Each structure stands twice: as structure tokens, then as C-alpha cells.
N, C-alpha and C positions, 0 to 999 in steps of 0.2 A: 504492501498501499504508498500510500504519495504523499506529502500533504504540503498543499500549497496555501498561504495565506490571505483572504479577500477580506480589505481590510480590518486585519484582527483577528477577524473569524479564521481558526483553525479549517478547511477544508481538507479531505481527507477520501482519495478515491481510489481507483484499481480500475484494471485494464485489461481486455485480452479476447482473442481471436476462437471464434468457437462457428464448430460444424456442423453441417444443417445438410437434408437430401437435394437441397437445391445451390445449395453453393455455401461460402462463409459470410459468416457475420460478423463486425467489430461492435466492441459491446462499450462502452465505460460505464463504471455507477460510479459515487459522488452522496456523499452522510456530512452533515455538519450541522449544528445545535440555530437551531434562536426559539432565543429567550430563552423560551421551556419547552420548545419541545424541541426535538429531530429529524431533521427532514434527511430523510435517502429518497435520491433518483438515478434516473439508469439514461444515458443515452446510446442507440443504436441505429445501426445505417450498414450498409452491403462492405463486405471486408476492401472489394476496391477503390472506395472514395473513402476511406478511412484518414488518409496522410490532409488531404480537406478539413474534414468535421472533428480533428481530435482534436487542432489549436484554437477549434472555432470555439469548441466547449469548455476548450480550456480557460479561454478567455472570457463564457461569459461565468464559466463560478469564482475567477478571480475581481467578479464586477459584483458577485452581490454584497448586495446590505444589509438590515436589518436593524 
């Protein structure tokens, strides 16, 4: 797991390549605290497009404001 800081809020995330019957998927799962609650989210896309989407999702996570 990797930790990113977003406006002082630690965001923990991990990613992986998943194998499916019709091809491969890229999956990025993230977790952070927002006040008294825990936020768990995920992003999926076709694996051939992950090199475009991964930086975009990480940039989005770095902009988290609570």
C-alpha cells in the first residue's frame, strides 16, 4: 500500500492488474478518513488505458478536501 497526502489528510491506496475472461482490468482502491467517517473507493478501467487514468486518479486523490 502506498500513502499520499491530500491537504494534510493521509490517503492510502493500492493498485493491481486483474485478469478477466474478456481481457484485463486495472483497479485502484483508496481509503481515507473524512471527519468521523472512513471513505473507501475504487477505480477500474481497461488495462490498456491505465497509463492515462492512473495519474489522473492520483491527482484527483491529492485534491481531497474535507
